[in-house]
Residue, then its C-alpha position, 0 to 999 in steps of 0.5 A: m500500500n503505497f499510493i494515495w489511491d491504494i490507501v483510499i481503497k484499503a480504507q473503503n475495505q475497512g468501512i471508511e469512506e473517502q470523504n472521511l479522510f483528510f490528506c495533508p503533506a507529510r512532516e517526515c517522509s521517504p523520497w522513495y515512497e508516497q505513503s508516509f505511515p510510521v511503519i512502511n509495511d503498515n496495511e491498516i488505516e488507523e486515523s482519518e488524517i492521511e499524511y503522504n509525500a506529495i512530491y513523490r508524484f506531484d512535485a510540479l503541482f505542489h512545489d509552490l504550495l509546499r515551500d517552507d516560506f509559504d505562510e499565507c493563510l495556513e488553514f486555506q493551504a491545508k484545505l486546498f491540499d486536501a481538496v486537490s488530493h481527493l481530486l487526484v485520487q479520483i483521477d487515479l481510480h478512474h484511470g484506464l476505467s472501461k465503459r462497463e466498469y464505469y457503469i458497474r460503479r455507477l449502478l452500485r452508487e445508485m443502489e447505495n443512494g436509494s435509487f433502487g428503493s430504500s430496501v435495497a439501499n438498506h440491504v446492500k450495506a451488509v455486503e462486503q465492498k468487493k462483493r458489492e462490485r461483483l453483484s453490481a456487475l451481475a445487476l448490469t448483466q441482468f439489465q442487458t439480458g433480463s432476469n433469470l435463475l442463472l444470475f440468481r445462482r451466480a449472485v448466491l455463489v458470490l455471497f456464499p461460495d459453499a451454498l447449495l441451491y435446489q429446485e423442487r420437481p413438483n413446483p419448479k418455481c420454488i427454490l431452496l437455499y442451504v447456506g451452511q452458516t449460523r443465521d444473523i442479521r447481516l446474512e439475512h440482509s445479504i440474502q434479502f438483497i439478492e432475492e429482491l434484485f435477482l430472483p425472478v418475480n414469479f419464483r419464491l425462495r426458502v432458506f435453510w441456515k446452519h442445518h440441511f433438510g433431511v434426504l433419505g439415503i444421504d447419511a451425512i445430512m440425516q443426523v439427529d438434532k442436525i436436520e431442518i424440518y422441511 
């Protein structure tokens, strides 16, 4: 983790939004690194104030602003440095971005902002950031191809790689999902998110959490006190 864009991505993975970070010029830094953490190999964001070596890549931009004899309105200097740094981060993050990737990020932002309804905005907060982007890519595909069970299955595997999906023979529109994890609020929100976004409207979903439903002849899931009633 060396560059400011890398720092912002790491912060977002920790649940810290970019607007909550304040960039400032490093008081002590190495000429070989942009980040200026006390420990070079530090991989965690512990404070909202981020010091970095702006001369490492942006000397032409910050040279006059960071002169030792610059003492005019220090508060303005600090806020200008922070504002320009945020702009540079966005330029870094969008550099080489394809049209599809732009649509995926835009779609995710709309989900988070409530454009898909308050329910989806509430549920998506329970999903990890990396998984949100993968689910947003599936949502874009759904817009292009239409709703189908394959996309729902892919969405399930993004959230729960070890999950099992079944489709009833007598009623093919009834889907059974075995998660294999202890039920909690975060997981409930995650499932409700993909159910609302990807499950075709004429299908219904039943979820089995820690215990699998019993199947005659399969000893692994026919154990006393470990069978979900179906």
